[in-house]
C-alpha positions as CSV (number, residue, x, y, z in Angstrom):
1,M,0.0,0.0,0.0
2,P,1.4,3.5,-0.9
3,Q,2.7,5.2,2.2
4,N,3.6,8.9,2.6
5,E,7.3,9.4,3.6
6,N,6.4,12.3,5.8
7,T,3.5,11.0,8.1
8,E,4.0,13.6,10.8
9,N,2.9,16.4,8.6
10,Q,0.4,14.4,6.8
11,N,-2.5,17.1,7.3
12,Q,-0.3,19.9,6.3
13,Q,-0.2,20.9,2.6
14,L,3.3,22.4,2.6
15,S,4.7,20.4,-0.2
16,P,3.7,17.1,-1.8
17,Q,4.8,14.0,0.0
18,K,6.5,11.2,-1.9
19,I,4.7,7.8,-2.0
20,V,7.1,4.9,-1.5
21,Q,6.2,1.3,-2.1
22,T,8.0,-1.9,-1.5
23,A,5.3,-4.6,-1.4
24,G,6.2,-5.9,-4.8
25,R,9.8,-6.6,-4.0
26,V,9.0,-7.9,-0.6
27,A,6.2,-10.4,-2.0
28,L,7.6,-11.1,-5.5
29,G,11.1,-9.7,-5.9
30,D,12.7,-13.2,-6.2
31,F,10.1,-14.8,-8.1
32,A,8.9,-12.0,-10.5
33,P,11.4,-9.1,-10.3
34,D,10.1,-7.3,-13.5
35,F,6.6,-7.2,-12.0
36,A,7.9,-6.2,-8.7
37,H,9.7,-3.2,-10.3
38,F,6.6,-2.2,-12.2
39,N,4.5,-2.5,-9.1
40,D,6.9,-0.4,-6.8
41,D,8.7,2.0,-9.1
42,I,6.2,2.6,-12.0
43,L,2.6,2.2,-10.5
44,F,3.3,3.3,-7.0
45,G,6.6,5.3,-7.7
46,E,5.9,7.3,-10.8
47,N,2.1,7.1,-11.2
48,W,1.1,7.7,-7.5
49,N,3.6,10.6,-7.3
50,N,2.3,12.4,-10.5
51,Q,1.3,15.8,-9.2
52,D,-1.6,16.4,-11.9
53,I,-4.1,14.5,-9.5
54,D,-4.0,15.3,-5.8
55,L,-3.5,12.3,-3.4
56,K,-7.0,12.3,-2.1
57,T,-8.6,12.3,-5.5
58,R,-6.3,9.4,-6.6
59,C,-7.2,7.5,-3.6
60,I,-11.0,7.9,-4.6
61,I,-10.3,6.9,-8.1
62,T,-8.5,3.8,-7.0
63,V,-11.4,2.7,-4.7
64,V,-13.9,3.4,-7.5
65,S,-11.7,1.4,-9.9
66,L,-11.6,-1.6,-7.6
67,M,-15.3,-1.4,-6.7
68,S,-16.4,-1.3,-10.4
69,Q,-14.2,-4.4,-11.2
70,G,-15.7,-6.2,-8.0
71,I,-12.3,-6.5,-6.4
72,T,-13.1,-6.8,-2.8
73,D,-9.9,-8.6,-1.5
74,N,-7.4,-7.1,0.9
75,S,-6.3,-4.5,-1.7
76,L,-9.6,-2.8,-1.5
77,K,-9.4,-2.5,2.2
78,S,-5.9,-1.4,2.1
79,H,-7.0,1.4,-0.5
80,L,-9.8,2.4,1.7
81,E,-7.5,2.8,4.7
82,N,-5.2,4.8,2.5
83,A,-8.2,7.0,1.3
84,K,-9.0,7.5,5.0
85,K,-5.4,8.5,5.9
86,N,-5.3,10.9,3.0
87,G,-8.4,12.9,4.0
88,V,-11.4,11.1,2.6
89,T,-14.3,11.3,5.1
90,K,-16.8,8.7,6.0
91,N,-19.5,11.0,4.3
92,E,-17.3,11.4,1.1
93,I,-16.8,7.5,0.8
94,A,-20.4,7.0,1.5
95,A,-21.4,9.5,-1.2
96,V,-18.9,8.0,-3.6
97,V,-19.9,4.5,-3.2
98,T,-23.6,5.4,-3.4
99,H,-23.0,7.2,-6.6
100,V,-20.9,4.5,-8.1
101,S,-23.4,1.9,-7.1
102,F,-25.9,3.1,-9.9
103,Y,-23.1,2.4,-12.5
104,A,-21.1,-0.5,-11.1
105,G,-23.8,-2.4,-9.3
106,W,-25.6,-2.4,-6.1
107,P,-24.1,-6.0,-4.7
108,K,-20.7,-4.5,-5.3
109,A,-21.7,-1.3,-3.2
110,W,-23.0,-3.5,-0.3
111,T,-19.7,-5.3,-0.2
112,V,-17.7,-2.0,-0.4
113,F,-19.9,-0.4,2.4
114,N,-19.3,-3.4,4.8
115,I,-15.5,-3.0,4.3
116,A,-15.7,0.7,4.4
117,K,-17.7,0.6,7.6
118,Q,-14.9,-1.4,9.3
119,V,-12.3,1.1,8.0
120,W,-14.0,4.3,9.3
121,T,-15.0,2.7,12.6
122,E,-11.2,1.8,13.4
């Protein structure tokens, strides 16, 4: 999961915080080094650090993408936790999931709401 290098000043908007990811190398570095590189350096390194979209919006887009595909494994929970850490409120995630449910499917919304409910009560 992408993490901010500077978590102390997470709520301050002084300068963009660099996203660093090592999960690819930790989980697959020996088995699939190219995939680990693409995951850590390209997806989370370059893409998540692109300043054209703010981090909060990027988190919402990622949750919507996972929801629309029906991906409800640990990656969805991790991205919901990341969204919360990056300023997405309970009301905002509820509104986003409700809106997307009309396009991606009602059952998917139920699943996402159950996971989001856990995240926003922790």
